[in-house]
N, C-alpha and C positions, 0 to 999 in steps of 0.2 A: 535828514534822518527819517526813516520810515516810521509810521505810527505803530506803537506797540499795541497788541491786543492781549489784554489780561484775561486769563482763563485758568480753570482748574485742570488737573491732568485728565479728569473724566471728560471735560468739555473739549480738550485738545483731541483726545482719542475719538470722540464722537465726530468732530470736524474732519479728521483724517478718514474715518469710515464713510462719512457722507461724500467726501471728495472721491474716494475710490468708487463708490456706487455711481456717482454722476459721470465719471470718466469711463466706466465700463458698461454696466447694465443699462443705465438710462440712455447713454449715447447710442448703444446698439438698437434700443427700442425706437429711438427717434430716427435713426438712419433707415430702419426698416419701414417706418411710416412714410418717410420721404420717397423711398423706392416704390412702395405701393401706390402712393399718390401720383407719382410720375406716370404710372401705367394708365391713369385715368384720362390721359390726353393733354389737351391745350393747358399749359401752365398759367396762362394769363387769367383764366377764369376757373381756377382749380382751388376751391376753398380748403380742401384737405391738405393740399401741398403748402398753401400759405400758412395754415395753422401749424403744420409740422415744422416749417422753416422758422416760424416765430418761437416755437418751443425749443428748437435747436439754439437759437440766439439767446434765449433766457437761460438755458442749461450752460452754455459757454460762459455767460456772464457770471453765473453762480460759481462755476469752476474757478474762474479768475479771482473772484472775491475770496473764496475759501483758500486758494493757493496763497494769496497775499496774507490772510489771517494766520495761516499755519506757519508761513515763513517768518512772520513778525510776532509770533506768539511769545508771551511771557507767562510761564507757568507759575502760579502762586498757590501755596498751600492755604487751605481754609483755616482761619484762625480759631484757636481754642481759648483765646484770651477774651474774657467777657467783661473786662473792666471798662472798655470803650469799644465803639463800633469799628470793626475791621472787615476786610474782604472775607466773605464766607459766613459772616454772622447772620443770625436770624434776629430781627429787631421788631419789637412790638412798639407801636407809636400811637399817640392820640392826636388826631387832626382837629385843630381848633375850628377851622372853617366848616368842616363836615360834621363836627361834633360826634366823631366815632373813632373807635380803636381799630387798628388793622396791623397785620404782621407781614413783614417783607424779608426776603433773603437778599443779601448784597453779593452780587457776582460780577463777572466780566461781561462785556457787551455781547460776546458771542453766545453766552448762556442766558442772557436776559429774556424773560417771558412775562410781560405785564399781566397777562391773563392768570398767571399762577403766582403773582406778586413777587416775582424774581426780578429785581431791578439792577441795572448796570451801575457799577462803581463810578462810571464816567458820566452818568446822567445827573441832571441838577439835583434830583432827590437823593440819589446814592452818594454823590460827592458831599452834599450838605451833612449827611449823617455820619460819614467817616470821621473818626476821631472824637466824637461826642460820647458823653457818659450818660448812664441812667439818671433820669431826673432833669437832664438838660432840655431846654426849649431851643429848637433849631429853626432858623429861617431858611426856607427853600426858595431860591431865585429861579423860578420856572418861567418859560416863555409866556404863559398865560397870566403871569403876575406872581408876586411873592406871597407865601403863606407860611404858617408856623405849625410845627408838630412838636410834641413832647415825647421824649424817649422814655418808655415805661419799663422795658425789659430787653436785655441783650442775652442771646443764647449762642 
């Protein structure tokens, strides 16, 4: 069975739009760059051609990845239940190791963005929080070692 990719409707729509862009506009731009680079002559020593071909390969790889995610998407509604942590909740936690509070949003892997504190429900951190209640201390089993956080607030 194919892996499911959990996402919101908004995340799904953004993935579809990104796929459309990569398959049309981006592909045309890369094709044009390859065409221009071919005009420079000897392809064996043509850095512009090599760069354009590498970009083409990366674009095709991202297209395949997005097609797979869209095909295997499971659309979930963001939860309004704040009694325990669910997909879509904003969770304020206290990290005992770092001795600081921080706030995270629990989303699907396609919408995760660690720089904005949006964590995947499938990540060690996200999966450890799901189902927990305010006041619970949760152990996160991360690749770098286990650590504990206390759930302070669920929105």
